[in-house]
BATORPA-285917 format. One record per residue: residue number from 0; residue in one letter; x, y, z of N, C-alpha, C in turn. Coordinates in nm, 4 decimals. Example, Ala and Ser with C-alpha at 12.3 -4.5 7.8 and 13.67 -1.06 7.14 Angstrom:
<atoms>
<atom 0 "A" <1.3190 -0.5690 0.7800> <1.2300 -0.4500 0.7800> <1.3200 -0.3300 0.7800>>
<atom 1 "S" <1.2850 -0.2250 0.7080> <1.3670 -0.1060 0.7140> <1.2900 0.0030 0.7870>>
</atoms>
This chain:
<atoms>
<atom 0 "M" <13.3617 13.0092 -3.0822> <13.4048 12.9202 -2.9759> <13.3608 12.7769 -3.0020>>
<atom 1 "G" <13.2480 12.7591 -3.0734> <13.2080 12.6256 -3.1158> <13.1268 12.5529 -3.0104>>
<atom 2 "H" <13.0695 12.4386 -3.0518> <12.9861 12.3620 -2.9614> <13.0640 12.3074 -2.8435>>
<atom 3 "A" <13.1900 12.2702 -2.8654> <13.2680 12.2134 -2.7559> <13.2814 12.3136 -2.6426>>
<atom 4 "G" <13.3057 12.4391 -2.6776> <13.3189 12.5404 -2.5739> <13.1880 12.5664 -2.5042>>
<atom 5 "M" <13.0787 12.5728 -2.5793> <12.9498 12.5997 -2.5197> <12.9057 12.4857 -2.4298>>
<atom 6 "A" <12.9658 12.3681 -2.4453> <12.9271 12.2511 -2.3658> <13.0232 12.2248 -2.2514>>
<atom 7 "A" <13.0997 12.3247 -2.2089> <13.2001 12.3042 -2.1046> <13.1370 12.2513 -1.9760>>
<atom 8 "T" <13.0174 12.2964 -1.9444> <12.9512 12.2503 -1.8225> <12.9230 12.1013 -1.8286>>
<atom 9 "A" <12.8756 12.0553 -1.9433> <12.8473 11.9129 -1.9577> <12.9745 11.8308 -1.9487>>
<atom 10 "V" <13.0830 11.8824 -2.0034> <13.2104 11.8109 -1.9969> <13.2564 11.7990 -1.8525>>
<atom 11 "R" <13.2405 11.9077 -1.7757> <13.2788 11.9024 -1.6353> <13.1961 11.7982 -1.5610>>
<atom 12 "Y" <13.0679 11.7886 -1.5985> <12.9840 11.6862 -1.5361> <13.0364 11.5464 -1.5673>>
<atom 13 "L" <13.0684 11.5196 -1.6926> <13.1167 11.3876 -1.7304> <13.2448 11.3523 -1.6553>>
<atom 14 "R" <13.3351 11.4485 -1.6425> <13.4587 11.4218 -1.5710> <13.4334 11.3966 -1.4229>>
<atom 15 "S" <13.3316 11.4646 -1.3673> <13.3034 11.4484 -1.2251> <13.2528 11.3087 -1.1935>>
<atom 16 "V" <13.1898 11.2418 -1.2920> <13.1398 11.1065 -1.2690> <13.2313 11.0014 -1.3293>>
<atom 17 "G" <13.3474 11.0432 -1.3763> <13.4460 10.9484 -1.4258> <13.4261 10.9035 -1.5670>>
<atom 18 "A" <13.3422 10.9723 -1.6435> <13.3203 10.9344 -1.7834> <13.4304 10.9931 -1.8698>>
<atom 19 "S" <13.4680 10.9201 -1.9750> <13.5685 10.9705 -2.0670> <13.5063 11.0658 -2.1655>>
<atom 20 "T" <13.5832 11.1591 -2.2144> <13.5351 11.2546 -2.3142> <13.6502 11.3013 -2.3989>>
<atom 21 "T" <13.6212 11.3274 -2.5254> <13.7232 11.3768 -2.6154> <13.7147 11.5270 -2.6327>>
<atom 22 "T" <13.6205 11.5909 -2.5608> <13.6030 11.7339 -2.5744> <13.7021 11.8077 -2.4859>>
<atom 23 "A" <13.7796 11.8953 -2.5421> <13.8817 11.9666 -2.4663> <13.8218 12.0880 -2.3990>>
<atom 24 "P" <13.8727 12.1229 -2.2773> <13.8237 12.2445 -2.2122> <13.8625 12.3669 -2.2921>>
<atom 25 "V" <13.7865 12.4716 -2.2768> <13.8073 12.5927 -2.3539> <13.8490 12.7044 -2.2613>>
<atom 26 "E" <13.9492 12.7829 -2.3029> <13.9959 12.8948 -2.2247> <13.8901 13.0043 -2.2215>>
<atom 27 "G" <13.8941 13.0850 -2.1160> <13.8033 13.1977 -2.1092> <13.6964 13.1785 -2.0046>>
<atom 28 "P" <13.6303 13.2851 -1.9639> <13.5289 13.2776 -1.8580> <13.4033 13.2079 -1.9063>>
<atom 29 "P" <13.3316 13.1393 -1.8144> <13.2046 13.0762 -1.8525> <13.0990 13.1807 -1.8775>>
<atom 30 "R" <12.9919 13.1378 -1.9441> <12.8835 13.2311 -1.9767> <12.8060 13.2717 -1.8516>>
<atom 31 "L" <12.7944 13.1804 -1.7548> <12.7258 13.2100 -1.6311> <12.8191 13.1787 -1.5148>>
<atom 32 "P" <12.7981 13.2412 -1.3969> <12.8830 13.2111 -1.2817> <12.8776 13.0633 -1.2483>>
<atom 33 "R" <12.9930 13.0053 -1.2180> <12.9997 12.8637 -1.1864> <12.9585 12.8411 -1.0418>>
<atom 34 "L" <12.8611 12.7537 -1.0209> <12.8130 12.7245 -0.8877> <12.8866 12.6045 -0.8310>>
<atom 35 "A" <12.9000 12.6014 -0.6990> <12.9642 12.4881 -0.6346> <12.8812 12.3622 -0.6570>>
<atom 36 "R" <12.9492 12.2502 -0.6842> <12.8783 12.1255 -0.7073> <12.8229 12.0739 -0.5755>>
<atom 37 "P" <12.6949 12.0363 -0.5694> <12.6380 11.9880 -0.4434> <12.7102 11.8635 -0.3947>>
<atom 38 "Q" <12.7233 11.8526 -0.2625> <12.7825 11.7332 -0.2047> <12.6820 11.6197 -0.2102>>
<atom 39 "L" <12.7238 11.5059 -0.2624> <12.6346 11.3922 -0.2778> <12.6649 11.2879 -0.1719>>
<atom 40 "R" <12.5622 11.2290 -0.1155> <12.5790 11.1224 -0.0186> <12.4552 11.0352 -0.0209>>
<atom 41 "A" <12.4685 10.9140 0.0324> <12.3542 10.8251 0.0395> <12.2562 10.8754 0.1451>>
<atom 42 "V" <12.1280 10.8555 0.1199> <12.0246 10.8939 0.2150> <12.0037 10.7797 0.3129>>
<atom 43 "G" <12.0125 10.8105 0.4425> <11.9933 10.7088 0.5445> <11.8480 10.6660 0.5551>>
<atom 44 "D" <11.8267 10.5416 0.6028> <11.6904 10.4912 0.6145> <11.6057 10.5785 0.7059>>
<atom 45 "D" <11.6682 10.6375 0.8094> <11.5924 10.7203 0.9031> <11.5608 10.8581 0.8469>>
<atom 46 "E" <11.6139 10.8900 0.7247> <11.5887 11.0193 0.6638> <11.4833 11.0126 0.5535>>
<atom 47 "R" <11.4449 10.8926 0.5190> <11.3515 10.8776 0.4088> <11.2099 10.9171 0.4511>>
<atom 48 "A" <11.1428 10.9923 0.3638> <11.0048 11.0292 0.3917> <10.9163 10.9049 0.3839>>
<atom 49 "P" <10.8129 10.8975 0.4668> <10.7256 10.7784 0.4673> <10.6311 10.7782 0.3477>>
<atom 50 "L" <10.6889 10.7698 0.2288> <10.6086 10.7705 0.1060> <10.6314 10.6409 0.0294>>
<atom 51 "D" <10.5223 10.5806 -0.0132> <10.5304 10.4627 -0.0981> <10.5576 10.5067 -0.2417>>
<atom 52 "R" <10.6552 10.4457 -0.3071> <10.6905 10.4869 -0.4431> <10.5743 10.4720 -0.5393>>
<atom 53 "G" <10.5001 10.3637 -0.5250> <10.3858 10.3433 -0.6129> <10.2808 10.4511 -0.5953>>
<atom 54 "E" <10.2572 10.4918 -0.4706> <10.1603 10.5968 -0.4442> <10.2101 10.7303 -0.4974>>
<atom 55 "F" <10.3398 10.7541 -0.4833> <10.3991 10.8772 -0.5376> <10.3750 10.8870 -0.6877>>
<atom 56 "R" <10.4020 10.7788 -0.7593> <10.3839 10.7794 -0.9036> <10.2360 10.7888 -0.9409>>
<atom 57 "R" <10.1486 10.7234 -0.8630> <10.0059 10.7278 -0.8938> <9.9513 10.8696 -0.8820>>
<atom 58 "V" <9.9872 10.9366 -0.7744> <9.9360 11.0719 -0.7530> <9.9931 11.1688 -0.8560>>
<atom 59 "L" <10.1237 11.1631 -0.8789> <10.1852 11.2549 -0.9750> <10.1410 11.2256 -1.1175>>
<atom 60 "G" <10.0921 11.1027 -1.1419> <10.0425 11.0680 -1.2745> <9.9178 11.1435 -1.3139>>
<atom 61 "N" <9.8542 11.2100 -1.2172> <9.7370 11.2906 -1.2481> <9.7720 11.4224 -1.3150>>
<atom 62 "F" <9.9008 11.4533 -1.3170> <9.9451 11.5749 -1.3847> <9.9717 11.5426 -1.5310>>
<atom 63 "A" <9.8877 11.5920 -1.6198> <9.9037 11.5649 -1.7635> <10.0199 11.6460 -1.8194>>
<atom 64 "T" <10.0985 11.5835 -1.9051> <10.2122 11.6512 -1.9660> <10.2115 11.6326 -2.1166>>
<atom 65 "G" <10.2872 11.7160 -2.1834> <10.3187 11.6912 -2.3224> <10.4299 11.5886 -2.3293>>
<atom 66 "V" <10.4665 11.5481 -2.4506> <10.5704 11.4467 -2.4691> <10.6693 11.4962 -2.5731>>
<atom 67 "T" <10.7967 11.4777 -2.5457> <10.9011 11.5186 -2.6387> <10.9992 11.4038 -2.6626>>
<atom 68 "V" <11.0789 11.4189 -2.7654> <11.1957 11.3338 -2.7861> <11.3171 11.4263 -2.7904>>
<atom 69 "I" <11.4119 11.4028 -2.7012> <11.5360 11.4793 -2.6962> <11.6390 11.4073 -2.7823>>
<atom 70 "T" <11.6980 11.4755 -2.8785> <11.7945 11.4137 -2.9693> <11.9270 11.4892 -2.9674>>
<atom 71 "A" <12.0322 11.4214 -3.0099> <12.1647 11.4830 -3.0218> <12.2394 11.4158 -3.1352>>
<atom 72 "P" <12.3320 11.4866 -3.1999> <12.4072 11.4270 -3.3108> <12.5141 11.3316 -3.2595>>
<atom 73 "P" <12.5629 11.2420 -3.3438> <12.6744 11.1557 -3.3029> <12.7995 11.2385 -3.2798>>
<atom 74 "T" <12.8878 11.1875 -3.1943> <13.0128 11.2578 -3.1647> <13.1313 11.1665 -3.1908>>
<atom 75 "E" <13.2481 11.2264 -3.2048> <13.3702 11.1497 -3.2247> <13.4012 11.0688 -3.0992>>
<atom 76 "G" <13.4657 10.9555 -3.1191> <13.5065 10.8734 -3.0064> <13.4035 10.7723 -2.9610>>
<atom 77 "E" <13.2891 10.7630 -3.0289> <13.1864 10.6673 -2.9898> <13.1964 10.5361 -3.0669>>
<atom 78 "G" <13.2933 10.5256 -3.1533> <13.3067 10.4042 -3.2309> <13.2483 10.4199 -3.3695>>
<atom 79 "D" <13.2961 10.3368 -3.4605> <13.2479 10.3433 -3.5980> <13.0998 10.3082 -3.6054>>
<atom 80 "G" <13.0288 10.3838 -3.6842> <12.8886 10.3545 -3.7070> <12.7941 10.4035 -3.5993>>
<atom 81 "A" <12.8467 10.4746 -3.4991> <12.7583 10.5258 -3.3941> <12.6654 10.6314 -3.4528>>
<atom 82 "G" <12.5380 10.6132 -3.4313> <12.4402 10.7067 -3.4851> <12.4053 10.8139 -3.3848>>
<atom 83 "P" <12.3014 10.8907 -3.4136> <12.2579 10.9949 -3.3206> <12.1969 10.9338 -3.1950>>
<atom 84 "A" <12.1800 11.0170 -3.0943> <12.1225 10.9732 -2.9676> <11.9844 11.0336 -2.9498>>
<atom 85 "G" <11.8982 10.9665 -2.8734> <11.7658 11.0211 -2.8482> <11.6904 10.9415 -2.7438>>
<atom 86 "F" <11.6019 11.0079 -2.6717> <11.5172 10.9389 -2.5759> <11.3874 11.0165 -2.5561>>
<atom 87 "A" <11.2818 10.9443 -2.5198> <11.1521 11.0053 -2.4937> <11.1546 11.0751 -2.3585>>
<atom 88 "C" <11.0954 11.1936 -2.3512> <11.1044 11.2751 -2.2296> <10.9745 11.3515 -2.2066>>
<atom 89 "Q" <10.9164 11.3346 -2.0872> <10.7982 11.4117 -2.0481> <10.8368 11.5370 -1.9696>>
<atom 90 "S" <10.9518 11.5325 -1.9045> <10.9874 11.6379 -1.8093> <11.0593 11.7545 -1.8774>>
<atom 91 "F" <10.9986 11.8071 -1.9813> <11.0533 11.9231 -2.0519> <10.9727 12.0461 -2.0126>>
<atom 92 "A" <11.0412 12.1596 -1.9994> <10.9707 12.2834 -1.9634> <11.0486 12.4040 -2.0123>>
<atom 93 "S" <10.9765 12.5110 -2.0412> <11.0433 12.6386 -2.0655> <11.0900 12.6918 -1.9313>>
<atom 94 "L" <11.2025 12.7620 -1.9286> <11.2632 12.8046 -1.8033> <11.2798 12.9552 -1.7932>>
<atom 95 "S" <11.3271 13.0188 -1.9006> <11.3569 13.1618 -1.8953> <11.3355 13.2234 -2.0318>>
<atom 96 "L" <11.2841 13.3467 -2.0317> <11.2659 13.4205 -2.1566> <11.3891 13.5025 -2.1908>>
<atom 97 "D" <11.4551 13.5576 -2.0893> <11.5729 13.6405 -2.1116> <11.6801 13.6071 -2.0077>>
<atom 98 "P" <11.7800 13.5243 -2.0448> <11.8023 13.4656 -2.1772> <11.7053 13.3491 -2.2026>>
<atom 99 "P" <11.6881 13.3126 -2.3290> <11.5963 13.2033 -2.3603> <11.6542 13.0684 -2.3171>>
<atom 100 "L" <11.5935 13.0076 -2.2157> <11.6406 12.8803 -2.1623> <11.5254 12.7822 -2.1512>>
<atom 101 "V" <11.5561 12.6538 -2.1706> <11.4607 12.5462 -2.1464> <11.5290 12.4431 -2.0582>>
<atom 102 "S" <11.4524 12.3471 -2.0085> <11.5111 12.2445 -1.9236> <11.4421 12.1110 -1.9464>>
<atom 103 "F" <11.5139 12.0039 -1.9128> <11.4530 11.8714 -1.9079> <11.5243 11.7915 -1.8004>>
<atom 104 "M" <11.4590 11.6881 -1.7522> <11.5159 11.6004 -1.6512> <11.5435 11.4633 -1.7115>>
<atom 105 "V" <11.6515 11.4017 -1.6677> <11.6895 11.2705 -1.7184> <11.7419 11.1868 -1.6019>>
<atom 106 "A" <11.7097 11.0587 -1.6011> <11.7531 10.9696 -1.4944> <11.9043 10.9543 -1.4959>>
<atom 107 "R" <11.9627 10.9451 -1.3775> <12.1079 10.9253 -1.3676> <12.1509 10.7941 -1.4326>>
<atom 108 "T" <12.0587 10.6966 -1.4390> <12.0908 10.5657 -1.4956> <12.0786 10.5630 -1.6469>>
<atom 109 "S" <12.0379 10.6732 -1.7082> <12.0186 10.6768 -1.8535> <12.1494 10.6484 -1.9265>>
<atom 110 "T" <12.1428 10.5599 -2.0257> <12.2601 10.5327 -2.1088> <12.2687 10.6291 -2.2270>>
<atom 111 "T" <12.1611 10.7029 -2.2515> <12.1602 10.7997 -2.3615> <12.2173 10.9338 -2.3178>>
<atom 112 "W" <12.1930 10.9730 -2.1927> <12.2373 11.1036 -2.1467> <12.3878 11.1277 -2.1653>>
<atom 113 "P" <12.4778 11.0343 -2.1309> <12.6206 11.0624 -2.1511> <12.6545 11.0979 -2.2958>>
<atom 114 "R" <12.5830 11.0395 -2.3910> <12.6080 11.0707 -2.5313> <12.5621 11.2130 -2.5641>>
<atom 115 "I" <12.4481 11.2535 -2.5074> <12.4008 11.3898 -2.5284> <12.4962 11.4894 -2.4631>>
<atom 116 "A" <12.5441 11.4554 -2.3432> <12.6380 11.5429 -2.2736> <12.7663 11.5608 -2.3530>>
<atom 117 "R" <12.8159 11.4534 -2.4131> <12.9380 11.4645 -2.4940> <12.9148 11.5534 -2.6158>>
<atom 118 "A" <12.7960 11.5442 -2.6737> <12.7664 11.6279 -2.7901> <12.7583 11.7746 -2.7502>>
<atom 119 "G" <12.7104 11.8012 -2.6285> <12.7007 11.9386 -2.5808> <12.5830 12.0156 -2.6350>>
<atom 120 "V" <12.5021 11.9508 -2.7156> <12.3865 12.0154 -2.7792> <12.2717 11.9157 -2.7829>>
<atom 121 "F" <12.1506 11.9677 -2.8061> <12.0369 11.8788 -2.8206> <11.9229 11.9523 -2.8903>>
<atom 122 "C" <11.8285 11.8736 -2.9406> <11.7076 11.9293 -3.0007> <11.5873 11.8673 -2.9320>>
<atom 123 "V" <11.4951 11.9517 -2.8883> <11.3700 11.9062 -2.8293> <11.2668 11.8948 -2.9411>>
<atom 124 "N" <11.2162 11.7745 -2.9628> <11.1117 11.7513 -3.0627> <10.9794 11.7333 -2.9901>>
<atom 125 "V" <10.8894 11.8308 -3.0017> <10.7580 11.8227 -2.9381> <10.6690 11.7340 -3.0245>>
<atom 126 "L" <10.6201 11.6245 -2.9680> <10.5475 11.5258 -3.0477> <10.4005 11.5623 -3.0649>>
<atom 127 "G" <10.3464 11.5199 -3.1796> <10.2068 11.5422 -3.2110> <10.1208 11.4255 -3.1681>>
<atom 128 "A" <9.9890 11.4458 -3.1729> <9.8921 11.3485 -3.1220> <9.9021 11.2128 -3.1908>>
<atom 129 "D" <9.9512 11.2091 -3.3142> <9.9586 11.0830 -3.3885> <10.0974 11.0186 -3.3819>>
<atom 130 "Q" <10.1821 11.0636 -3.2897> <10.3192 11.0121 -3.2833> <10.3448 10.9280 -3.1582>>
<atom 131 "G" <10.2396 10.8630 -3.1082> <10.2553 10.7775 -2.9915> <10.3502 10.6613 -3.0153>>
<atom 132 "E" <10.3395 10.5965 -3.1308> <10.4275 10.4837 -3.1608> <10.5723 10.5296 -3.1733>>
<atom 133 "L" <10.5924 10.6471 -3.2321> <10.7276 10.7027 -3.2410> <10.7843 10.7226 -3.1011>>
<atom 134 "C" <10.7034 10.7735 -3.0098> <10.7464 10.7944 -2.8724> <10.7848 10.6618 -2.8070>>
<atom 135 "R" <10.7043 10.5594 -2.8268> <10.7342 10.4284 -2.7676> <10.8677 10.3750 -2.8172>>
<atom 136 "G" <10.8988 10.3996 -2.9438> <11.0257 10.3542 -2.9976> <11.1448 10.4194 -2.9296>>
<atom 137 "F" <11.1304 10.5455 -2.8934> <11.2401 10.6158 -2.8279> <11.2435 10.5905 -2.6775>>
<atom 138 "A" <11.1421 10.5229 -2.6251> <11.1404 10.4892 -2.4832> <11.2068 10.3549 -2.4556>>
<atom 139 "V" <11.2416 10.2814 -2.5602> <11.3027 10.1493 -2.5455> <11.4539 10.1639 -2.5333>>
<atom 140 "S" <11.5121 10.0967 -2.4349> <11.6563 10.1035 -2.4143> <11.7274 9.9969 -2.4961>>
<atom 141 "G" <11.8383 10.0361 -2.5579> <11.9230 9.9410 -2.6280> <11.8871 9.9147 -2.7728>>
<atom 142 "A" <11.7735 9.9629 -2.8184> <11.7318 9.9387 -2.9568> <11.7876 10.0475 -3.0483>>
<atom 143 "D" <11.7806 10.0218 -3.1796> <11.8167 10.1240 -3.2778> <11.6969 10.2163 -3.2913>>
<atom 144 "K" <11.6959 10.3214 -3.2120> <11.5776 10.4061 -3.2017> <11.5481 10.4829 -3.3301>>
<atom 145 "F" <11.6485 10.5029 -3.4134> <11.6289 10.5827 -3.5346> <11.5998 10.4977 -3.6580>>
<atom 146 "A" <11.5889 10.3667 -3.6416> <11.5593 10.2800 -3.7552> <11.4240 10.3156 -3.8148>>
<atom 147 "G" <11.4222 10.3532 -3.9414> <11.2996 10.3879 -4.0097> <11.2423 10.5234 -3.9757>>
<atom 148 "V" <11.3117 10.6002 -3.8935> <11.2625 10.7321 -3.8521> <11.3140 10.8386 -3.9490>>
<atom 149 "V" <11.2254 10.9209 -3.9990> <11.2624 11.0272 -4.0923> <11.2984 11.1528 -4.0129>>
<atom 150 "F" <11.4136 11.2110 -4.0419> <11.4547 11.3328 -3.9731> <11.5532 11.4100 -4.0600>>
<atom 151 "D" <11.5696 11.5377 -4.0269> <11.6758 11.6169 -4.0871> <11.7557 11.6805 -3.9737>>
<atom 152 "A" <11.8498 11.7683 -4.0074> <11.9381 11.8265 -3.9074> <11.8849 11.9612 -3.8604>>
<atom 153 "A" <11.8785 11.9802 -3.7293> <11.8432 12.1105 -3.6748> <11.9479 12.2121 -3.7194>>
<atom 154 "P" <11.9082 12.3376 -3.7405> <11.9964 12.4325 -3.8091> <12.1244 12.4707 -3.7376>>
<atom 155 "V" <12.1278 12.4694 -3.6056> <12.2476 12.5124 -3.5331> <12.3272 12.3935 -3.4807>>
<atom 156 "S" <12.2614 12.3027 -3.4095> <12.3327 12.1917 -3.3455> <12.3553 12.0732 -3.4371>>
<atom 157 "G" <12.2735 12.0593 -3.5409> <12.2813 11.9400 -3.6253> <12.2125 11.8195 -3.5643>>
<atom 158 "S" <12.1455 11.8376 -3.4506> <12.0725 11.7287 -3.3872> <11.9546 11.6864 -3.4737>>
<atom 159 "P" <11.9128 11.5593 -3.4647> <11.7987 11.5143 -3.5438> <11.6715 11.5928 -3.5120>>
<atom 160 "R" <11.6076 11.6422 -3.6167> <11.4791 11.7097 -3.6070> <11.3778 11.6170 -3.6729>>
<atom 161 "L" <11.2898 11.5581 -3.5918> <11.2032 11.4511 -3.6379> <11.0909 11.5018 -3.7271>>
<atom 162 "A" <11.0698 11.4317 -3.8375> <10.9626 11.4683 -3.9298> <10.8281 11.4539 -3.8608>>
<atom 163 "G" <10.7400 11.5503 -3.8846> <10.6055 11.5438 -3.8303> <10.5888 11.6037 -3.6924>>
<atom 164 "A" <10.6993 11.6390 -3.6265> <10.6879 11.7000 -3.4936> <10.6308 11.8410 -3.5082>>
<atom 165 "P" <10.5292 11.8768 -3.4308> <10.4680 12.0093 -3.4436> <10.5628 12.1245 -3.4108>>
<atom 166 "A" <10.6621 12.0997 -3.3238> <10.7544 12.2069 -3.2856> <10.8902 12.1480 -3.2491>>
<atom 167 "W" <10.9929 12.2288 -3.2606> <11.1282 12.1865 -3.2256> <11.2032 12.3040 -3.1645>>
<atom 168 "V" <11.2991 12.2707 -3.0748> <11.3797 12.3712 -3.0065> <11.5244 12.3239 -3.0088>>
<atom 169 "D" <11.6115 12.3995 -3.0745> <11.7516 12.3635 -3.0936> <11.8349 12.4316 -2.9855>>
<atom 170 "C" <11.9129 12.3563 -2.9095> <11.9757 12.4090 -2.7882> <12.1222 12.3688 -2.7728>>
<atom 171 "T" <12.1918 12.4483 -2.6923> <12.3247 12.4160 -2.6415> <12.3136 12.3958 -2.4906>>
<atom 172 "I" <12.3808 12.2954 -2.4372> <12.3754 12.2707 -2.2935> <12.4382 12.3881 -2.2189>>
<atom 173 "Q" <12.3633 12.4437 -2.1255> <12.4090 12.5587 -2.0476> <12.4563 12.5175 -1.9084>>
<atom 174 "A" <12.3850 12.4241 -1.8451> <12.4192 12.3817 -1.7097> <12.3568 12.2466 -1.6819>>
<atom 175 "V" <12.4143 12.1745 -1.5853> <12.3608 12.0466 -1.5399> <12.3597 12.0497 -1.3868>>
<atom 176 "H" <12.2433 12.0226 -1.3275> <12.2288 12.0256 -1.1820> <12.1812 11.8894 -1.1334>>
<atom 177 "T" <12.2122 11.8582 -1.0086> <12.1653 11.7329 -0.9505> <12.0248 11.7499 -0.8964>>
<atom 178 "G" <11.9472 11.6417 -0.9038> <11.8105 11.6424 -0.8522> <11.7697 11.5026 -0.8107>>
<atom 179 "G" <11.8215 11.4565 -0.6958> <11.7891 11.3218 -0.6491> <11.8419 11.2168 -0.7448>>
<atom 180 "D" <11.7529 11.1275 -0.7919> <11.7963 11.0227 -0.8840> <11.7926 11.0692 -1.0292>>
<atom 181 "H" <11.7709 11.1990 -1.0513> <11.7709 11.2573 -1.1847> <11.8711 11.3727 -1.1940>>
<atom 182 "L" <11.8974 11.4138 -1.3170> <11.9769 11.5325 -1.3452> <11.8854 11.6358 -1.4109>>
<atom 183 "I" <11.9086 11.7611 -1.3788> <11.8321 11.8709 -1.4369> <11.9212 11.9399 -1.5392>>
<atom 184 "V" <11.8845 11.9307 -1.6650> <11.9657 11.9840 -1.7747> <11.9033 12.1139 -1.8244>>
<atom 185 "V" <11.9843 12.2190 -1.8280> <11.9393 12.3496 -1.8757> <12.0024 12.3752 -2.0125>>
<atom 186 "G" <11.9210 12.4136 -2.1090> <11.9699 12.4404 -2.2440> <11.9428 12.5831 -2.2869>>
<atom 187 "R" <12.0410 12.6447 -2.3512> <12.0209 12.7777 -2.4095> <11.9656 12.7606 -2.5498>>
<atom 188 "V" <11.8566 12.8277 -2.5799> <11.7892 12.8115 -2.7086> <11.8637 12.8896 -2.8164>>
<atom 189 "D" <11.9048 12.8187 -2.9218> <11.9743 12.8803 -3.0339> <11.8830 12.9019 -3.1545>>
<atom 190 "A" <11.7815 12.8166 -3.1673> <11.6864 12.8278 -3.2781> <11.5631 12.7471 -3.2404>>
<atom 191 "L" <11.4506 12.7800 -3.2999> <11.3276 12.7059 -3.2733> <11.2269 12.7337 -3.3842>>
<atom 192 "G" <11.1260 12.6483 -3.3918> <11.0270 12.6674 -3.4968> <10.9129 12.5692 -3.4838>>
<atom 193 "T" <10.8141 12.5854 -3.5700> <10.6985 12.4970 -3.5728> <10.6773 12.4444 -3.7137>>
<atom 194 "A" <10.6067 12.3342 -3.7219> <10.5730 12.2778 -3.8522> <10.4538 12.3517 -3.9101>>
<atom 195 "D" <10.4321 12.3348 -4.0388> <10.3158 12.3954 -4.1025> <10.1880 12.3313 -4.0484>>
<atom 196 "G" <10.0833 12.4084 -4.0395> <9.9566 12.3550 -3.9918> <9.9385 12.3784 -3.8429>>
<atom 197 "D" <9.8333 12.3188 -3.7892> <9.7962 12.3379 -3.6495> <9.7741 12.2016 -3.5858>>
<atom 198 "A" <9.8831 12.1252 -3.5689> <9.8736 11.9881 -3.5194> <9.8431 11.9859 -3.3704>>
<atom 199 "D" <9.7629 11.8891 -3.3275> <9.7358 11.8699 -3.1860> <9.8553 11.8042 -3.1175>>
<atom 200 "P" <9.8782 11.8340 -2.9891> <9.9920 11.7752 -2.9184> <9.9612 11.6341 -2.8682>>
<atom 201 "L" <10.0668 11.5546 -2.8483> <10.0545 11.4255 -2.7821> <10.0594 11.4504 -2.6315>>
<atom 202 "L" <9.9625 11.3960 -2.5588> <9.9557 11.4139 -2.4140> <9.9773 11.2810 -2.3433>>
<atom 203 "F" <10.0265 11.2883 -2.2191> <10.0465 11.1681 -2.1372> <9.9805 11.1910 -2.0022>>
<atom 204 "H" <9.8924 11.0959 -1.9644> <9.8166 11.1122 -1.8399> <9.7823 10.9752 -1.7841>>
<atom 205 "R" <9.8190 10.9510 -1.6582> <9.7913 10.8245 -1.5908> <9.8401 10.7043 -1.6700>>
<atom 206 "G" <9.9596 10.7168 -1.7260> <10.0227 10.6051 -1.7950> <9.9743 10.5796 -1.9353>>
<atom 207 "K" <9.8908 10.6701 -1.9899> <9.8377 10.6493 -2.1241> <9.8545 10.7752 -2.2083>>
<atom 208 "F" <9.8638 10.7549 -2.3398> <9.8672 10.8661 -2.4326> <9.7249 10.9154 -2.4590>>
<atom 209 "G" <9.7132 11.0439 -2.4854> <9.5843 11.1011 -2.5193> <9.6050 11.2205 -2.6116>>
<atom 210 "R" <9.4979 11.2917 -2.6407> <9.5081 11.4073 -2.7276> <9.4175 11.5187 -2.6769>>
<atom 211 "F" <9.4493 11.6378 -2.7171> <9.3761 11.7568 -2.6765> <9.2489 11.7682 -2.7595>>
<atom 212 "T" <9.1356 11.7948 -2.6930> <9.0081 11.8155 -2.7605> <8.9711 11.9624 -2.7561>>
<atom 213 "R" <8.9530 12.0214 -2.8714> <8.9233 12.1641 -2.8780> <8.7748 12.1911 -2.8512>>
</atoms>
């Protein structure tokens, strides 16, 4: 059926927000039951919780996370010379063992997400303790994020697999759900692996990078 078919959910999302896509719909039943799309509307001022955004971020910043870079291969229709897509992501998590699913969250305003959605596939690159600068490069909007970055192709999706990353997870987009000002992306795991050795992970806590101490 190919990547285009496996990414039918992402294509439906792009069409729902008016984005163009060259991926054609595929005949046949979806892999999972199709859920009704949530009704979206603006939140009224009288419905907003009395929470200060700065305080929200300060408190939630106490939750230490790992750091990943989500990548996807270039797709047709993006113009000549369009390279792969990628962005730094803290909100990655394992979701299900059977079937094997993972998830990540991405801001609705992201300019990288539509490119990943069009590709229909992605690779999660789990960053190591010494890859803070690499992470910063992928957190910058509008720059050539892959300039000088060494990578090869993940075995199933062809998404960039970054050199030096302690672990990688190669995925096909399974579903996309709404979550406030973010989207919740679910990926079906097609392949995964780790690098040689026992590298420490890159951690993020209270706005700073850190490392695990054994």
